[in-house]
N, C-alpha and C positions, 0 to 999 in steps of 0.2 A: 779544307778542314770543316767538319760539321760543328756548328754552334748549337749547344744544347742547354736545356734547363731541366732540372730534376725536381719532381714534386712528389713528396711522400710524407705522411704524418709520423713515420717512424724514423728517428734519427739514425739508428743502426742500419736500416735499409738504405738510407741515402748515402751513408758512408761506404757501405759495401759496393753500391753501384758506382760511386765516384772512383773507388779503388780499381774496380774492374775496367772502367772506361779508360782510366789513366794507363793501365797495363796494356790495353788493346792499342791505344794511341789513335791519332787522327781525329780527335774530338776535343773541342774547347768547351769546358763547363762554364757557362756564362752566369749561372746562379742556381739557387735551390730554394725551395719553399716547403714549409712544414704543413701546409694545408691548402685547400682550394681557394679560400678567400685571399690568401697572400699570393697565390700563384697567378691570378688574373692580372694584377698590376705589374708583377715581375715579368710575365711573358709579354705584356704590352710594351714595357720599357726596353727589354732586351732584344725583342724580335728574333728569337732563335730559329734555326732550321728545323729542330726537332725538340719535342717535349717528351721526356720519360715520365709518365703520369700514373700514379696509383689510382685505384678506383674507390675503394672504401675509405672515406675520410669524413671527419665531422663537418657540419655546416654546409659545405659544398663538396659533392663527390666528383670523381673524375669526369663523369658525363656532364655535370653542371658546368664545370670549367670549360669543356669543349663548346658548349652552347653560348658561353659568354665571350668567347674570343671573336673579335671583329675580323673580317676578311682583309687580306689573305691570311688564313690560319697557318701556323707551322705544322709540320708532320707530327702526328701523334703516335706514340708507342705506349701502350698500356703495360704496366708492370704491377702484378698483383699476386696475392697469395691464393686467390680463388680462380678456378677455371670456369665458374658458372656464367661469367659475363662475356665469354668469347664471342658468342653470336651477336650480342648487342654492341660489343666493341667494333666489330666490322660493319655493323649497320651505321655507325657514326664515322665510318671510313678511317679507322685507325689502320696504320700501315703494318703494325705487328702487335702481338699479344704475348708477353713473356710472363711465365709464372715464377713465383719465388719458391725456394731460394734461387736467385739468378745464377746460372752457371756461365762461366766465361766463354765456352764454345758456342752456347746458344746466343749470347750477347754479341759475340764476334760475327756470327752469321747475320744478325740483325743490322749491325753497323755496315757490313758489306752490302747488304740490300739497300740501306739508306743511301750509301754513296752512289750506288748504281742508279737509284731513282733521281737523285739530285744532279747527276751528270747526264741524264738522258732527257732531252727536251720533250720527246713524245710522252714519256711517263709523267713528266711534270705537268703537262697539259691534262692528262687523265686525272691526276690528283686535284687539279684546279676545278675540273668539272664535278668531281665527287664532292668537293667542299661547297661548290655552288648549290648542289642539291641539298646538302645539309642546311645551308643558309635559308632554304625555303621552309624549314620546319618552324613551328610556333616557338616564340621565346617564352621561357619560364621565369627569367629574371632579366634585369637590364643594368648595364654598367654606366656610371657617370664619372666625370672628373670633378673632384673636390680639391681645389688647389693642385698640389703635386701628387695627390693620392687618387686611386681609382676605387670608387665605392660601388658595391653591388646592391641593387634595390630589389625587393620583392615588388611585384607589379601593383599590389594594393597600395603601396606608398605613393604611386604616381597620381598626381591630380590632372595634369595636362602636359602636352609636349608641343613646343613651339619652334618654328623655323624663323630665324631673323638674321640678317647680315651674313648669310651663307653659313651659319652655324645652327645646330639643333640643340635646344635647351629643354631639359626635363624639369618640370615644376613639382616640387615636393613641399612638405610643411616648412622646411628650413629655408627654402629659396629655390632659385633656378640654377641648374648646373648643366654644362655641355656633355653631350654623348658623341661617340664616334659613328653612330648609326644615322642614316639619312631618314627623313620623314617618310619617303616612299617605301623604304625597306621596313620601317616600323609599322606602317599601315598594313603591309603584307604579313608580318610575322607576329604582331600582337593579336590577342584573342578578340575577334570581332564581336563577341558577346559582351565584352567588357569595355573595349575602346572603339570609338567612332571618329572618323575624320570629318570635321566640319567644313574645312577650308583648305586651300593649298598650303597654308601656314600653321594649321592647328589640328591636333588630335587630342581628344579629351576622354578621360575616364568617365564613363556615363554616370557612375554613382555620385559624381560631383556636380552634375547639372541640376540646378534648382528648378528652372523653368525655361521655356522657349518664348520669345517675345518678338513682336514686330514694332520697329521704331517708327517715329513720326514721319520719317523719310521713306518708309516702306521696306527697310532692310531687316532681314531676319537675324535674330541674335539668340545665343545661348547664354543664359545667366547662371553662373556657377554659385556654389554654396558660399564662397568667399566674396561674392559680389562682382567678380570679374565678368566682363561682357565680351563674348567672342563672336565674330561674324560667322554666319552660315552661308556658304556659297550657294547661289541660286540653283546650280546644277545638282547640289547635294541635298537640297531641301526635302525632296520627296523621300529620299533614303532615310533622312533623319526623322521625318514624321512617321514613316512606317516603323522605324526602330522603336520609337516611343509609344506607338499604338499597338505594338506587339505583332506587327505584320511582317 
């Protein structure tokens, strides 16, 4: 049985989709969300096989939600009133694209396809490879854990990112909070014009660096606007200097 989550900012659209899925059968509805911001923590908590995802939603649209999901991502089926997004939907490797009003036969064929994919190991490997390709795209936002909630950050809110005790913490004005992304993945996916890796344990938002400094012991440091001093690895020093010299 496929475990699914429904995300749509229109309550009537969610109710219709639930009714049709119940009539088709073979699907467990694990939860629903009325917007992208609520969807990310719900999907993280439920770990569904498939997400039926609207595209046009306030704050975070469907494509934003896909970008914020950590690997391995569930299968995505876009359900929308607009057919203008079809090409972009398949660029982010959605497995299907259904236009509203949703018709039961169209949805039935989608469910049959989803069952086939989840039952076929070869197809599952293909989806994993496509998702890995998407994971190489730059991040536009970042999710962190704040207690039992998942909060979505704009990148401008991030001061620095630190790896310690096998966890990765994102430092913002309110404090430091864990994220599911590794430092290596963040180095690859964050905008290199805004974020720079100083050390195996530190990535910093360059706008928060006040000065570069050499200590009495000869160690290179980055001093942030809040006074925090971060080490700069010897092998990264040239890259950091070129970065700040505009080279």
